[in-house]
C-alpha positions in Angstrom: 99.9 -71.6 220.0 100.9 -69.1 217.3 98.8 -69.6 214.1 100.7 -67.2 211.9 103.1 -68.8 209.5 106.2 -67.2 207.9 107.4 -68.9 204.8 110.9 -69.2 203.3 110.2 -70.5 199.9 107.5 -73.2 200.5 108.8 -74.3 203.9 106.6 -72.9 206.8 108.8 -71.7 209.6 106.5 -72.4 212.6 106.1 -76.2 212.0 109.9 -76.5 211.7 110.4 -74.7 215.0 107.6 -76.7 216.6 109.3 -79.9 215.4 112.5 -78.7 217.1 110.6 -78.1 220.3 109.0 -81.5 220.2 112.4 -83.2 219.6 113.9 -81.3 222.5 111.0 -82.3 224.8 111.4 -85.9 223.7 115.0 -86.1 225.0 113.7 -85.5 228.5 110.5 -87.5 228.1 111.8 -90.7 229.7 109.0 -91.7 232.1 109.5 -91.2 235.8 109.5 -94.3 238.0 106.2 -93.7 239.8 104.0 -95.9 242.0 100.3 -95.2 241.3 97.5 -95.9 243.8 93.8 -96.8 243.5 91.5 -93.8 243.9 89.8 -95.0 247.0 93.2 -95.7 248.7 94.2 -92.1 248.7 91.3 -89.8 247.9 87.6 -89.1 248.6 84.9 -86.8 247.0 85.2 -83.2 248.0 81.9 -81.9 246.6 79.4 -82.9 243.9 79.6 -86.5 245.0 77.3 -87.7 242.2 79.6 -86.2 239.6 82.7 -87.9 241.0 82.8 -91.2 239.0 85.6 -93.7 239.8 86.8 -95.9 236.8 86.0 -99.6 236.6 89.5 -100.6 237.5 89.6 -98.3 240.5 92.7 -96.4 239.4 91.1 -93.4 237.8 88.2 -91.1 238.3 86.1 -88.7 236.2 85.0 -85.2 237.4 81.8 -83.8 235.8 80.4 -80.3 235.6 76.7 -80.0 234.7 74.1 -77.3 235.2 73.5 -78.5 238.8 77.1 -78.7 240.2 80.7 -79.1 239.6 82.8 -81.7 241.4 86.1 -82.4 243.1 88.1 -84.8 245.2 90.7 -84.4 248.0 93.5 -86.6 249.3 92.6 -88.5 252.4 95.7 -87.2 254.2 97.7 -84.0 254.4 101.4 -84.0 253.5 104.5 -82.1 254.7 106.2 -81.9 251.3 105.7 -84.5 248.5 105.2 -85.3 244.9 101.6 -85.0 243.6 100.8 -86.2 240.1 98.1 -87.5 237.8 97.5 -88.1 234.1 94.7 -85.9 233.0 92.5 -85.5 229.9 90.5 -82.3 229.6 87.0 -81.7 228.1 86.8 -81.0 224.4 84.6 -78.8 222.2 83.2 -75.6 223.7 84.7 -75.3 227.2 84.6 -71.5 227.8 84.1 -70.5 231.4 85.4 -73.8 232.8 88.2 -74.0 235.3 89.8 -77.4 236.0 92.2 -77.2 238.9 94.9 -79.6 240.2 96.5 -78.2 243.3 97.7 -78.5 246.9 96.3 -76.3 249.6 95.6 -76.1 253.4 93.0 -73.4 253.1 90.4 -75.5 254.9 92.6 -75.6 258.0 94.5 -72.3 257.8 91.9 -69.9 256.5 93.9 -66.7 257.0 97.4 -68.1 256.5 97.0 -70.8 253.9 99.6 -72.2 251.5 98.8 -73.3 247.9 100.4 -74.6 244.7 98.3 -74.6 241.6 97.7 -75.9 238.1 94.6 -74.2 236.7 93.4 -75.0 233.2 91.1 -72.5 231.6 88.6 -73.5 228.9 87.9 -71.7 225.7 85.4 -71.4 222.9 85.2 -74.2 220.2 88.2 -74.3 218.0 90.4 -72.3 220.5 93.0 -74.0 222.7 92.9 -74.5 226.5 95.4 -72.3 228.4 96.6 -72.8 231.9 98.4 -71.0 234.7 100.5 -72.0 237.7 100.6 -70.1 241.0 101.8 -70.4 244.6 101.0 -68.8 247.9 102.7 -69.1 251.3 101.2 -68.1 254.6 98.2 -66.4 253.2 100.2 -64.2 250.8 97.3 -63.9 248.4 98.0 -60.2 247.9 101.4 -61.2 246.3 100.2 -63.5 243.6 102.9 -65.3 241.6 100.9 -66.2 238.5 102.4 -67.4 235.2 100.3 -68.2 232.2 101.0 -70.5 229.3 99.9 -72.3 226.2 100.4 -76.0 225.6 102.3 -77.7 222.7 99.7 -80.4 222.4 95.9 -80.8 222.5 95.1 -81.8 226.1 91.7 -83.1 225.1 93.0 -85.8 222.8 95.1 -87.9 225.1 96.2 -88.1 228.7 99.2 -86.1 229.9 100.9 -86.2 233.2 100.8 -83.0 235.4 103.0 -83.0 238.5 103.9 -80.8 241.5 107.1 -81.4 243.4 107.3 -79.7 246.7 110.3 -80.0 249.0 111.9 -77.9 251.7 114.3 -76.7 249.0 112.4 -76.2 245.8 109.1 -76.5 243.9 108.9 -77.8 240.4 105.9 -77.9 238.1 106.0 -80.6 235.4 104.1 -81.5 232.3 104.9 -85.1 231.4 108.6 -85.1 232.2 109.2 -81.5 231.1 109.8 -79.0 234.0 107.9 -75.8 233.1 108.6 -73.8 236.3 111.0 -74.0 239.3 110.9 -72.0 242.5 114.0 -72.2 244.7 113.5 -71.5 248.4 115.5 -68.5 249.8 115.7 -66.6 253.0 114.3 -63.6 251.3 111.1 -65.4 250.5 110.5 -66.0 254.2 107.0 -67.2 255.0 105.9 -66.7 251.4 107.4 -70.1 250.7 104.7 -72.8 251.3 105.7 -74.7 254.4 102.7 -76.1 256.2 101.0 -79.5 255.5 98.8 -79.5 252.5 96.2 -81.8 250.9 95.9 -82.5 247.1 92.7 -81.3 245.4 91.3 -81.7 242.0 88.1 -79.8 240.9 86.0 -78.7 237.9 83.7 -75.7 238.3 82.0 -72.9 236.6 84.3 -69.9 236.5 82.3 -67.9 233.9 83.0 -64.6 235.6 86.7 -64.7 234.7 88.1 -67.8 233.1 87.7 -66.9 229.4 88.4 -63.4 228.1 87.7 -61.9 231.5 84.2 -63.3 231.6 83.2 -62.5 228.1 82.5 -66.1 227.3 80.4 -68.1 229.7 79.8 -71.8 230.3 77.2 -73.1 227.8 75.4 -76.0 229.5 74.0 -77.3 226.2 77.4 -79.0 225.9 77.2 -80.5 229.4 78.2 -82.7 231.1 81.9 -81.5 230.8 84.1 -84.4 231.8 87.7 -84.3 233.0 89.4 -87.7 233.4 92.2 -88.5 235.9 94.2 -91.7 236.1 97.6 -93.1 237.3 97.4 -91.0 240.5 100.5 -90.5 242.6 100.8 -89.3 246.2 104.3 -89.5 247.6 105.2 -87.7 250.8 105.1 -87.7 254.5 101.6 -87.6 256.0 101.3 -84.9 258.6 98.9 -83.6 261.2 98.4 -79.8 260.5 97.4 -79.2 264.1 100.8 -80.2 265.5 102.8 -77.1 266.4 106.0 -78.9 265.6 106.2 -81.2 262.6 107.5 -84.7 263.3 110.7 -84.0 261.4 112.5 -87.0 262.8 109.7 -89.3 261.7 109.7 -87.8 258.2 113.5 -87.4 257.7 113.9 -90.7 255.8 110.9 -89.8 253.6 112.3 -86.3 252.9 115.6 -87.8 252.0 114.0 -90.3 249.7 111.9 -87.6 248.0 114.8 -85.4 247.4 116.8 -88.3 245.9 114.2 -89.0 243.2 114.9 -88.4 239.6 112.3 -85.7 239.4 113.7 -83.7 242.4 116.4 -82.0 240.3 116.4 -80.1 237.1 119.2 -81.6 235.0 121.0 -79.6 232.3 118.9 -81.2 229.6 115.7 -80.6 231.5 116.7 -77.0 232.1 117.2 -76.5 228.4 113.7 -78.0 227.8 112.2 -75.7 230.5 113.9 -72.7 228.9 112.6 -73.7 225.5 109.0 -74.1 226.9 109.1 -70.8 228.6 110.4 -69.0 225.5 107.7 -70.4 223.3 104.6 -70.9 225.5 104.7 -68.6 228.5 102.7 -65.4 227.8 102.5 -63.8 231.2 104.9 -63.7 234.2 104.6 -61.8 237.4 108.4 -61.5 237.5 108.2 -59.1 234.5 105.1 -57.3 235.6 106.8 -54.1 236.8 103.5 -52.2 237.2 102.6 -54.8 239.8 106.0 -55.3 241.4 108.5 -52.4 241.0 111.1 -54.8 242.3 110.7 -58.5 241.3 109.9 -60.8 244.2 113.0 -62.5 245.6 112.5 -65.9 244.0 112.4 -64.4 240.4 115.3 -65.3 238.2 115.4 -62.5 235.5 116.5 -63.9 232.2 117.5 -60.9 229.9 116.6 -62.6 226.7 113.2 -63.6 228.2 112.6 -60.2 229.8 112.9 -58.3 226.5 109.9 -60.3 225.2 107.5 -58.8 227.8 105.9 -55.5 228.4 105.8 -53.7 231.8 102.5 -55.4 232.4 104.2 -58.8 232.4 102.4 -59.7 229.1 104.1 -60.6 225.8 104.8 -57.7 223.6 102.8 -59.5 220.9 99.8 -61.5 222.0 98.7 -63.1 225.2 96.9 -61.8 228.2 95.9 -62.4 231.8 92.6 -62.0 233.5 90.7 -60.9 236.6 90.1 -63.8 239.0 87.7 -64.0 241.9 86.9 -66.1 245.0 85.5 -69.5 244.2 84.6 -72.6 246.2 87.3 -73.2 248.7 89.9 -71.1 246.9 91.3 -67.6 247.2 93.0 -66.0 244.2 94.6 -62.7 243.3 92.7 -60.1 241.3 94.4 -58.9 238.1 93.5 -56.3 235.6 91.1 -57.0 232.8 92.1 -54.7 230.0 93.5 -57.1 227.4 91.0 -58.9 225.1 93.5 -61.3 223.6 92.8 -64.3 225.9 91.3 -66.5 223.3 
């Protein structure tokens, strides 16, 4: 978040604008009608089993990172489209080098042609805020990364906030609480780049010291360990699917597809679109759609907003502040490598 204040008289401009943002977000913040499930009913440990700690009531789980291992969990089933959601609270204090990921993928099944939808939260040094990015891949299109990076309008270490991914045959929407922050509409031009094969839901915490904070300048400091990310009120809504089937059971899933697309969260209403635009104007600091050095022609799903475009340089970064970083392969994931020239990540 911007820390520089401009004053008119004695009234600081930034808090006033921030208040307007919060008021706008509050208009769309009516909670979705969601059915949550116990952890053991829908998920199992992925790695670092001793660092996967279910809550006493069975409806939540903590993922720990210590000097020995990170940890993660995976959904028990794969889904052909769905709504994947959890309320999450991130670690506080010094969290540089840490990556917390909440994502869907089928990389364990389709190693060379995997699909993926990501939330990735990137830690920071003490006193500096967490940042995060969203991304998507279809059919192994890792050489055509679609990253966007953002700041948050709240402290994600103080309270739980809901992070959600809607994935249908028509569109993809990333939500924070009930605010849509990104929408991708399917088009013929996207072709196989649109994720279309069954995916599992994953959540992980791991040591990404080589890229997560200022391009690897700041590493995980294990004197602050264990680093704890808490999840609760987990939601899995979709049609379970067998990824080995050559033809999806469309008839068996048709009713569930229709029900999914009829949900309140399946459409971006005019009020939500206004909140999404406001979020992107204030908190997005990198978009691949405006990175003309990387893509001379924007990928087909990009919606170029003139007032938004003028804020970004040809690198896709904000003209003032913000950055994006080199990423590397990590456990069970494949990411796109980006340049590492900007030192403004913290």
